[in-house]
N, C-alpha and C positions, 0 to 999 in steps of 0.2 A: 700407701706402703704399709698401713696398719694391718690389713688382712694378711700380708706376707709375714709380718713379725709374729702373728698369732698362730701360724701353722706349726705343727709338730716337726721335730727334727727329721724323722723318717720321710715326712712329706716334703720337707725342704730338699732332702737328698734326692728324692724322686723327681722333684721339680728341676733340680740341678742337672740330673741325668737327661731329663727331657729337653732342657735348654741346650745341652751339648748335642743331643740327638736330632733336635729339630732342623738345624742346618743340613744335616746329612739327609734327613727325610726330604727336605725341600730340594736339595741338590738332585736326589734320585728322581723325584717327581718332575722337577723342572727339566732335567736332561731327557727324561722320557717324553715329556710334552714337546720339547724342542725337536726330538726325533720325529714325533708325529706331525708337528707343524711343518718341518722341512720336507717330510715325505708328502704331506698334503700339497704344499706349495709346488713340489716337483711334479705331482700329478696334475695340478692346475696348469703349470707351464707346459707340460706335455700335451694336455688337452688343447691349450691355446695354439701350440705349434702345429698339431694335427689340424686344428680348425682353420688356421691360416692357409694350410695346403688346400683344403677344400674350397675356401673362399677364393683363393687365387685361381684355382681351376675354374670355379663358377664364373668369376669376373672375366677370365680369359675367354671362356666359351661365349658369354654374353656379348663381350666386345667384338669378338670375331663374327658373331651372328649379326650384330648391328652393321658391321662393315660389309658383310655378305649381302644384307638386304639393301643397304645404300647403293652398292654396286649393281645389284639386280634391278633397282628402280631406274637405272640409266640405260638399260638394254632397250633397243628400238622396239623389239617385240612387245615389251611391257608398256612402253610409252604409247604404242599404237593399239594396245589392247587386242593383240593377235592371240586369241584364246588357245588355239591349237599349238602354235609355236611356243608360246609361253609355258603351256602345260608340259611340253616336251623338255623345255629348259629346266623347269622345276623338278621333273622326274629325274633328270640327269644329276642335278645338284643333290637330291635326296639319296641317290645311289652312291654318290661320292662321299657324302658326309653322314655316316650312320648315327651321328649325334642327334640328328633331327628326325622326328617322327612323321612330319608332314609340312609342306609349304603351300599356302593357299593365298590367292589374291582375290579380294572382294571389291565391288564397286562402291560408289558413294552411298548407296542405299543398303549396303551390307550383304548383297547377293554375290556368291563366288562366280568368277568368270575364268579362273585358271587354277589348277590344282596339281600337285606332284603325284597324288594318288587319285585315280579316276573315281568319281562318286556321282552317280546319277540322281541322288536325292536333292530336292529343292530345299536347301538349308539357308536360313538368313542369320547373319551375324550382327544384325543391327542392334539387338538388345544385349550383346555381350560387352562386358567391361573392357576387354582389350580393344574392341572396335571403337567404343565410345571415347576411351581415353586417348587413343591415337588421333581421332578426328578433333577432339576438344583441344588437346595440347599442341597438335601439329608436329609432335616429335616422337621419337622411338619410345614406346611405352610398354611396361610389363602388363601381363594379363592375369586371368584367373588360372587356378590349378585344375587340371583335368586328368582322367585316366584314359589312356589310349584304348579305343574300342577293339583294335586288332591286337596290339602288343600287350595290353593290360599293364602297361608301365606308367609310372607317375610322370606327368608332363607339365612343364611350366611354359606358358605361351607368351610371346612378344609380338608387337605390331609396329610397323613403320608406315606412316602416311606417304602417299605419292602425290605431289602437288604439281599443278600446271604453272605456266609462266606468270600467272597473276596470283600465285601462292594459294590457290584454291585446291583443297584436297579432292582428288578425283578417284583414288583407290587406296586400299590399305593392304599391305603384305602381312600375312599372319604366319608365324613359324612356331613350332613346338619343339622344346629341348627335352630329351630323355634325361631325367635327373639321375637315373642309375649310372649313366656314363660319368656324371660329375662325382658321384660317391666312389667310383672305382679307384680314385687316387689313394684311398685309404688301404687298398689291398697291398700296397708297397711297404706298409709298416706292420711290424709284429705288435699286436695290441693285446693287452690283458683280456681275460674272459670278462664278459658283461660290459665291455667298452661299447658305447653307443654314440652315434652322431645323427642328428636330425635336421631337416630343413623345413621351415614353417612359412606359410604365406602371411599376409598382413592381418589376417583374422585369427591366427594361432592354430591353423589346421596343418597337420603333418603332410608335407609334400614328399618327404623321403626319410627313411630311417634305416640304419645299418643293421640293427639287431631287432628281430621279431617284427619285421617290416609289415607283414600281412595283418598283424594285430592293430597297428597304429596308423598306417597311411590312410589319409582321408578323415581322420578323427581329430578332435580338438585337444590341444595341450591343456594341462592344468591351468585354470585361469590365473591363479596368483603367480605361477612361475612365468607365464607368458607376459603378464603385466609388469613383473619385475624386469624382464628382459626388454620389453617395449618402452618402458618409461625410464630405463637406465641410460648410461652413456653409450657411446657408439660400440664399445666392446668392453668385456669384463670377465671376471672369474667369480663364480658363485657356488655355494654349497647347497645342493638340492637333493631331494628324493624324487626320482623320476616317476613317470606314469607306471612303470613296471615294478615299483617299490624298491628299487636299488638306490643306495646312497652313493652319490658321485660328487667329485670335485669337477665342475663343468665350466667350460669357457663358452662365451657366446659372442656374436657379432651381427650388426645390422648391415644389410646389403642394399645399396642404392645405385641407381643409374648415374646420378650426379649429386653433388653436395646440396643443391637447392631443391631436390626432390625427396619425397618421403620414401622410407624403405619399402621395397617390394617383396623382400624376403628376409628371414632371420635364420641363422645357423647356430646350433648349440650342440656341444658334445662333451662327454666326460668319461673319466676312468673311475671305476668303483673304488671306494676307500677301505672296504673291509679287510682285504688281504694285505693292504699297505700298512695298517696300524696294528695288526695282531701281534707282530713280533715286538714292537715297542711296548705294548701292554704286558706281554709276558715278562719282558726284562724288568719292568717296574715292579711287578708283583713278586718276582724272585728276590730282588734286592731288598724290598720292604720286609719280606719274611725273615731274611738273615738278620737284618738290623733289629727287628722286634725280639728275636731270641737273645741277641747280645744284650739288649736293654734289660730284659727280664733277669738274666744271670747277674748283671752288675747291680741291679736293685736288691736282689736277695743278699748278696755279699755285703753290700753297704748297710743294709738294715741290721744285720747281725753285729757288725762292728760298732755302729752308732749306739745300739742299745747297751752294749757292755762298756764301752770306753767313754761315751759322751753323755748319754741320757741319764745314766745312774748318777754321775758326778754332778750334772746340772740339777738333778732333782734334789740333791742335798743342798746346793746353793739356794734352790727355790724354797725349801722348807725353812732355811735360816732367814731368808728375806721375808717370808710370811710372818715369822716370829718378830723380826725387827719392825715390820710394818704394824704389828699389833702392839708395839711399845716395849718390847723386850730388848733393850739396848745392850744387855750383857750376853747376848747370843754369840756363839763362835761356831765356825764351820768345822765339821768332823775331819779327822786326819785322812779319811778315805779320799779326800779331794786333793791330796798333796801331789805335786809333780805337774810339770808342763804348764801351759798357759792357764788352765783352770786352777792349778795350784796357786799361781801368782794372783789370780782373781780372788781366790779364797782369802789370801793374806790381806789384800787390799780391802776386802769386805770387812774383815775383823777390825782393821785400823779405822775404817770409815764409821763403823758402829760406835767406836770410842769417841770420835770427834763429833758425831752427829748431835749429841746432847748439847755440846757447847754452842753449836751454830743454830740450833733449832729456834732459840728465842730471837736472835738477830734476823734470821730468815723470815720468821713469822711477821716481825715488824715491817720489814722491807716489802713483803708480799701484801700486807694490809695497805701500805701506802700506794703501791703501784695499782693494786686492784681498785682502790678507791678512786684514783685519778682516771683510770681507764674506763671503769664501769659507769662513772657519773658524768663523764664528758661526752656530749653528743657530737662534738666537732673532732677533727683530726688532731691527735696528740702524737708528737714524734720527738725523738732525740737524735741529734746529729753530732758528728765529730767536727773538728776544725776543717776537714776536707769535704764536708757536706755528705759524708757517708752515713747511711741510715743505721742507727743503733737500736731503735725501738719505734714501733708504730702501733697504735690501737686499731681496733676493727673498723671504726669509722674511716680512718685514713686509708686502710687497705681497700675499702670500697671505693673511695674517691679515685685512687690510682689504678683500679681494676686489677688488683693482685688477689690471687686465690689463697695465699698464705703468707705469713711473714718471712718464712724461709725463702720464698721466691725472690724477695727484694733485700734481704738482710745483707748489710755490708756494702750495698751498691750506692753510688753517688746519685742523689736525688736531682742533680742538675740535668741528667739525661731525660728526666720527665718534664722539664720546664722548657717552654718554647724558647728558641734561640734569642729573640730580642730581650728576654728578661733574665737570662742566665748570669750575665755580669752583675746585674743589680742584686741578685740573690746571693752571689758569692760575697759582694760588698757588705750585705746585711749580716752574713755569717761572720765576716771578719770583725765587724763592729761589736757583735754580740760577744765574741771571745775577748774583746777589749773591755767588756763590761757595760756596753751601751745597748739597751734594748731598742727594738724598732719594729716597724710593720711594712708590709709590701703587698701590692696587688700584682698578680701576674697570671699568665695563661699557661696551663699545664696540659700535657698530652698523656692519657692513660696508657697502660700496657697494651690495651686492645684498640687503641687509636681514638678514643673519645676525647674531645677537646673540652676543657672546663676552665672557668675563671675562678681563682682562689685568692683569698686574703689571709695572710699569715701574720701572727703577732709573736715575735721571737724574743726570748729572755735568756740570760746565762743560767746554767745549772751547775751548782758548786758541790764539791765533796765535803767530807767531814773536816778537812783542813782549810776549807774556804777557797780551794782552787777551782777555776772554771774547767770543768771536764767535758761539757757538751752544751749543745744548744737545745733548749726546750721550746718547741713551737706549737702553737695552737692555730689551726687553719680551718677556715670555713669556706664552703662552696658558695660563690656569689655569681654563678652563671646567669641565673634568672634576673638578678638585679642588673648585671651588665647588659644583657640582651634588651631589657626594658630601657635602660639609659641610652643604648645605641639606637634603638628604634625611635625613642623620643627625639634624639638629636637629628637622626636622619629625616624624620618627618618635619621637624622644625626647619632644618636647612632646606629641604625640598620645598616646603611651603614658602619660606622666605625668598628662595630663588624664583619660584613661580610668581609670587606676589610682586616682586620688583622687576623681573626681567622677561616676562612672557609677552610683552608688547601690548597688553591690555590694561585698561584703567581699573584699579581695584580700590575698595574702601571697606573697612570693617566698622560695623555699627553695633554699639552695646544695646542691651535690652531696653534701656531708657532713651534710645534713639539719639545717642551722642556718638560723635566720630572718634573711634579708638585709633585707627591707623589708616594711612593712605599711601599710595605709591606716586612716583613722579608723573606717570601718564595721567592719573586722575587730577593732580594739581594743574597740569597743563590744559586738560580738557575744560576745567571749570574756572581757570584763571586765578587760583589762589596759591599762596605759599603754604607749605606743610604746617608751619606754626600757626597760621590763621585758621586752620581747620581742626587740628587736634583738640579734643575736649569740647568742641562746639556742638550745638544742636543741629541736626540735619535740616532744620527749618531754613537755614541760609541757602540751601540748595533748591528748595521748592519755589514754585512760581509765586504762591501766596499761602495764607493760612488755610484757605479752603483746599488747595492742592495738597498741603501737608496733612490735613485731616483725611482726605480721600485716599491717600497713600497708606494710611495706618493699617487697613486690613491686609494689604499686600505684604507689609513689613511683618505683621504678626504671623501670617501664613508661612513666610520664609523662616521665621524664628522658631515656630512650633513644629513644622513639618520636617520629616527626615528625607524628603525628596527635593530635587531641584525645582526652583520656582522662577518664573520669568514673566516680566511685564514691560510694556511700552508706555512711556509717559513723557510729556514735555518737562524740561528742567531749566533752571536759571543760572547763568554764569555770574561771575563777580561784577561784570560790566552791565548787568541786568538784561543781557540778550537772552532770548529763549531758543532752545534747540531740543530736538527729539533724541531720546536715548532708550536703549534696552537695558534694563537692570536684571541680571541673572543672579539670584540669591540662593545661598545654601546655609544651613544651620551648622554651627561649629561650637564645640564645647572645649573651653580652654583648660589648661592644667589646673588653674586656680578654681575651676568649677563654674566660672561664669559662662553664660550662654550668649553668643554673639551671632550676627548675620554677616557673612562675607559676600559682598556684591561685586560682580564683574560688570563693567559699564561699557557699552558700545554706542558710539555716536552714529545714529541712523538718519541724520538730517538729510544727507544727500540721497539716501535710499527713498525717504518719504517724498522728496521732490521728484525723484525719477518715477516713483509709483504714480504720482499725480499726473505727470506728463504722459506716462504710458496709458493711464486710464483715459485721459483726454484724447490721445492719439487713437486708442482702440475704439472709442465711441465714434470718432470722426470716420475711421476706416470702415466700421460696421455700417454707419449711415451711408457712406459712399458706395459700399459693396451692395447694400440693399437697393439703393437707387439704380445702380448699374444693372443688377439682376432684374429689377422691375422694368427698366427701360428695354432690356434685351427681350424679356418675355412679351412685353406689349408690342415691340417692333416685330418680333417673330409672328405674333398673332395677326397684326395688321397687314403684314406682307403675305403670309401664307394663305390668308382667306381669299384675297383676289387672285393669288397664284393658282389656287385650287380651281377657280372658275376659268382662268386662262387655259390651264392644261386640260381641264375637262372639256371645255368647248372645242379645243383643238382636236381632241380625240373624237368627239362627236362629228365635227366637220369632216374629219378624215374618212369617216364611214359613209359620207354622201358622195354623190357623183361630182367630181371636180376635175378641172383641167390640170395638165402637168405643171403649168406655171403656178396654179393655186396650191398644188401639192408641195411644190418647192417652197412657197411662202409658209405653208403650215409647218413644214419640217424646221424651217428657221425659227418660227415662233416657239415650237416645242423645245428645240435645242436651247434657245435663249432662256425659256422658263426653267428648264432643268438645270441650267448653269446657275441661274439666280437662286433656285432652291438649294443647290449644293453649297453656294456661298453662304446662305443663311445657316445651313446646318454646320458648316465649318466655323462660322463666327460663334455659334452657340457652343460647339465643342470646345473651342479655344477659351471661351469665357468660363465654362464649367471646369476646365483643367486649371486655369489660373486661380479660380476661387476655391479650388480643392473640393468641389462638389461632385466631380466625376467619380463614380464608383464602378469597380470592375465586377463582372459577373462571371463566375467560373462554371464551366460545364465541359462534358466530354465531347470531343469532335475529332474528325479525321482530317489531318493536314493535307493528305494527298487529295481527298475529295474536295476540300476547300479550294485548292489550287485549280483543280479540274473545273469546278463550277465557275470560278472567276474567269478562267480563259474562255469558257463557253459563253459567258455574258459579254465578252469583248470580241466574239468571233466575227461580228460584222466589220468592225474597224480593222481587224487583222487581215481578213480576206480582201477588204477594200484596198489596203496598202500592199497586199501580196507579201506579207512578212512571214518568215519562218520562225516558229516558236518551238524551242526545245526545253524539255523538263528533265531534270536529273535529281531524283530523290534517293539518297543512299538507302541500302537495304536495312542498315541498323537504326534508321530513324523510326521510332515507334509509330505505328499507324494511328493509334488512339492517344490523344493528348488531352490534358485537362487545363483549361485556361479560359480567357475571355474570347470566345469565338467571334463575337460581333466586331470587337476592336481589331482582332487579328485579320479578319477579312477586310476591314476598312483600311488597314495599313497596306496590305498586299494589293488591294484594288487600286489604291492611289499610286503605288510604285509601278504596277503593271500598266496602269493607264498613262503615266508619264512616259514610260518606255515606248508605248505605242504612239503617243502624241509626238514625241521628238525623234522618231525613227521613220524616215521616208522610205527607205529600202534597206534590205539586209535581214537581220535576225535578232531575236530576243531569246535569252537563255535564263531559265529559272532553276536554281539548284538549292538543295537542302542537305545539310550535313549535321551529324551528331558530334558536337565538339567535346562534350564531357557528360558523364552520367554518374550520379551518386545516389544510391538507394532509389527513391521514387522521384528524383528530380533530374530532368534532362535539359542540357543547354543546346539549343538548336541554332545553327547559323543558316539564314536564308539569303540568297544573293540573286538580284535581278540585273542582268547585264543587257546592253543593247549596242547596236552599231550606229547610233544616231549622231546628232550634231556635236555632242560632247560639251565640255566646259573647261575654262581656264582655271588655274589654281585659285585665283582671286574670286572667281565665281563660286567655286566649291566651298570657299570659306563662309559665304553668306547665304547659301540656299536654304538653310534651316531656320533662318530668322523669319518672323511673321511678315506677310505682305512683301516678300522678297522673291525675285526670280533672277535668273542669270543676268539679264539686262533688259532694258525697255523694249528693245527690238523683238525679243522673244515674246514679251507680253503682247505686243501688237500683232505678231504673226500667229502665235499659238493660243493666246488667250489665257485666262486663269487669274485667280486672285492672289496667288503666292502663299496661301495658307496651308495647302495640303502637306508639304514636307514639314512645316513647323508643327502641325498637329500630329503627324506621324512620330516626330521626335519626342514630343511631350507624352504621347500615349506609350511609346516604347519605354521611356524612362519611368513612367508610372508603373509599368509592368516589370520593372527591374532589369531592363535590357539596355542596349545601346544601338545606334545606327551611325554609319559613316559612308562617305562616297569616295569613289576613285574615278577620275575621268581625265581624258586627254582631248583637247579641243579638236573637233573634226573626226575623232576616232571612237566616239561612243562613251558611255558611262556605265559604272557598276555601283549599285547600292547594296550594302551589306547590313544585315540585321542579326543581332544575337539576342535571343529571348529565352527565358527559363519557363518550362512547362512541367506540370506534374504528370506522372505516368500512372493512370488509374489501375486498380487491381483487375477490374473487369476488362476483357478484351472485346466486348461487344461493341460494334460500331453504332454510334448514335444515328438515329433516323432524322434526316433533314427533309423538311417539306419542300416539294418542288415548287418553283415559281409558277404562278398561275397567270397565263397570258390574258390580255384584255379581250382578245377575239374568242378565246375558248376557256371561259371560267369553269372551274370544277365545283359543282355542288351536288348534293344527293337528291334534293327535291326542291320544288318551288316554295317560297315563303311568302307570308303575308306580313309586310314590314311597315312600321310607322316611322316616318322621317320628320324630325323637328329641326328646321333650319331656316333662319331668318334671311339669309342671303339667297336671293332668287336664282342667281346664276348657278351657285353651288347646288341648290336644290334641284334645278332642272337637269344638271349634269348627272347627279346620282340617280334621279328617277329614271332617266332614259337609259343609262348604262345598265343598271340592275334590272330594268324592265325588259331589256333585250335578252337577258339570261333567263327569263321566265318568271321572275319574282313580281309580286303585286305590291306597289309602293303607294302609301297615302302620305302626302306632305302637309305639314302645318308650319306656322311661322313662329311659334313660341311654346314655352313649356306649359302655359295655362291651357292652350288649345289641345296639347297632347293629353293632358289629364282629363279634359272633358271627353275627348274621343275614346280614351281607354275605359271610361265608365259604360259605354254603350257598344263597344266593338272589341273583338278578340284579335290580338296580333301575336305573331311568332317571335318578333324581335322589335326593339326600338333603337333607331339611330338618333342620338341626342346631341345636338350642338350645345356648347357650354354657355357662351355669351349670346343671350337673346333678350329682346325687350319683354316687358310685362313680367315674365318669370323665366329665370335662367335654367339651363339644363341640370346643374348640380342640385338646385333647390327642388326642381320637379322630380328628380330621381329619388331624393330623400323622402318626398311625400309618397311616391309609389312604393318604396320599401316599407314605410310605416303602415300603409294600407294592406300590404301583404302579410303583416304579422298575424299569426294565428290561423291563417287561411290555408297554409301549405302550398301556396302558389308562388311562382317566381318567374317573371318575364325577363329574358336576357336584354340588357341595355348596353349598347356600345357607345362610348363617348367619341364624338367627332370634334376635335379642337385644334386650333392653330398653335397652341402651347405644346411644343415638342420636347420640353425639358423633362428629365427623369423624375424630379421631385413632384412635378405636376401629374405625371402618370401615376405615381405612388399615391398621391392625394386622392385622385379620382377613384382608383380601385378600392381604397379604404372607405369611400363614401357610398359604395354599393354598385358601382359600374362593374360589368363583367369583362370589358375589354376597353382598350384605348387605341384609337387610330388617329394619327396626326395628319394635318393638312399641309400641302396638297395631298389629297387622298390617293393612295396606291390601291387601285381597284383589286389587284391580285391579292394584296394583303387583307383588304376589307372582306373579299369573298371568303378567304381562308378563315378569318375570325368569325364570320357569320356561320360558317359550317361548324366551327369548334363550339361556339357558345349555344348553338341550337340543337346540337346532336343529341344531347340528353333530353332536352325539352320536347323534341318532336316525337320521342318514343312514349311520352305520357298520353293517356287517353284524353280526348277533348270532351 
């Protein structure tokens, strides 16, 4: 307010006139703006109303078009794809409905087969959005915007798919709507000049425009305007400057076929604002001009009056005041100031000047006292009356209560600034002070701006000259920091005490000289002492002995000196001298007194230590048993596979000689028995590897369809022998290329297909594959193998997946088998993250269902699978000179004769030492090396060969022939220098394939 008081009178008068005129100016401007706003709103509403008409017309046309196409799809001519009849029907519809520019029906490949307008051109719609969307969604879909070749009119296309009884899209009906027919609805309204409405496609391209259509149709809208409309609500009103530079109040709306589909078009239209607001602007300018003239005239008249009647008289008072201020107390105001309020002011001035001398001394003393108190006291100083109203407060106090000046709080009750819980206590303090009793009080106050502070006030009575108590004199200091510190200390102390006593753990506090300061109940119970027996005692009573006490000293010092948590496990001693294990978790703590202590949390881990020892012993026993089991299985596999290789090999050789039918029958039985025994050995090894967790999955890309086809081909003899019908049904949406463990997948399917053939004497077998779910690159495939065989009872179904189980003993006797196949299948499927279950009715066949997850590789290339090489027709590229190291004469004779018949030259030796000696004098293309041989084993001989090749640049392929068929054995041999691994009994087809692979690069080198 100081700047206002300092202004001249003529400026105050001008300011007063302006204050009077400002509301009028505001009213004039506000009314004009309201007129403009109302006019703009009316323009927006009008635009919205017209827009709704266009939208309703467009929606009606689109809905009628959909109904027309849906009805057209039901006509027999369309269903039967009668091109001529359908074209006539379409031409008739086009003639009846001028709204449409053309109606075309295309087949599944996008080629038209019927059209309302004959067109001999070979046009394909396969790459058009309207065709793709209709086929992809299976529903009525909007298409792209086009310009009619004949009509040169803007056209919006729609498509409806035609489906057969299996819901497969066979054809698509395409129809074009002339957008100018839609915009014709605006012709019924009288629109202001420059009013424009436009239709846009989903990319912001003008499909239709009422004004200057030729300039804009087919071009993009302004990006920021289209994004505002696209990202906004379904409909709205916006203030825009259009592409033609006209300022409009526009309405817009998104057009959808249904609520769950994206907009296929946008409509926006608006009325120009210039001619709407010009009248309101003129009215505002006219009214402001008149008011300005009136203000100028009033200021001129007021200035003349103020100078003659007010300023001159006040100047006289001013001159007298200046003389009075200079110490001339005998000054009197001139008679020119007589009359009116200024005259009375002059008389009062003269009287005041006379009394001023008398009061000057008293005032000076009072001011010195008050200034001394206020200026020297850093705390709040205040005076209150008996009702707690504020009479005086220094600057420090005003800062505490957040007051800008004393005038802001003068005369107010200070209780309004005190938190409610302390108001009664403050009033009681005031009452006692006015009784002559001083006092003090701590309380919480709330400043004028909302800040909470804690205050401590000391209040005493203030007396007048007669000794009467006239007010309360209070000195108040801000104690917020102290209160916060006290509250924080109390909260921490209470929290620590609660945790120490009640968190369920044993705690002890130890001083820096290792004496017990505090314990909780759990600690006393753990060590068997009473609290009184422990407090003040040395921690030596808890240690096992003096040595234990000394060994613990570094741990204690680390916990005491470190700022981080420290933990250690040690044995401790109870009161009854029993020893038990504990974990001591220690942390450093500084007390309020400044002493440093260690706070320990103690956990009894005796049970855990015992359990760890038991687990350690059990683990060692289990590992020893597992190692013995693995060694036993490996040795048994080797001992059985070696003679089995001779049996199978000699059987094959004998079959190639001249034999009688009876002998051939015996040989077939021998071969079948040997193959069954080999399968049993492989099943036992697989089951052992699964149970020991050593079976590892190998992921590769493969074709599921090809896999099933090859498995059926391998079982073709049994299928034809039983005259069974096999049906395969693999859904189209099942990916052809999958990524998974191809070997295990084939093993599972072969077992299930083999069981179906085994237990089905007549009837059929069905193999189906379905895509259950697909997410990103992961597919869940369900495979089902169903047969019309003997079936099973519910009790038999419950136990068929257990090892060594079949439906019953009679089945075992009749059909054979170890009962391991389904158990291994279940374990393999579960290992691959899938599941298997069976459904069967006794006498009516069985169905086995598998659900497994496979990855879908990015590449669609089909993996190349090597064809099986038959024994009678092995595939090689040229004859090889081969060295065979084999101590078993039967196996050696079998391999020599079989490979010899294919044109290879084989030299056989009985151990690795003989092989080394022969390699010194003769060159071979490849070495077939048995592993377990007398004198020198195959792995040791191979290591010597590889060492001799170092630095020579030579490398002879070596294939390991071993009865150890386990994966870890294969990995070990390959890491020791072998080029391939072939297990016994030897599969000659696989051996020939490996020979061709490992020698292909070697044979190309010059000899």
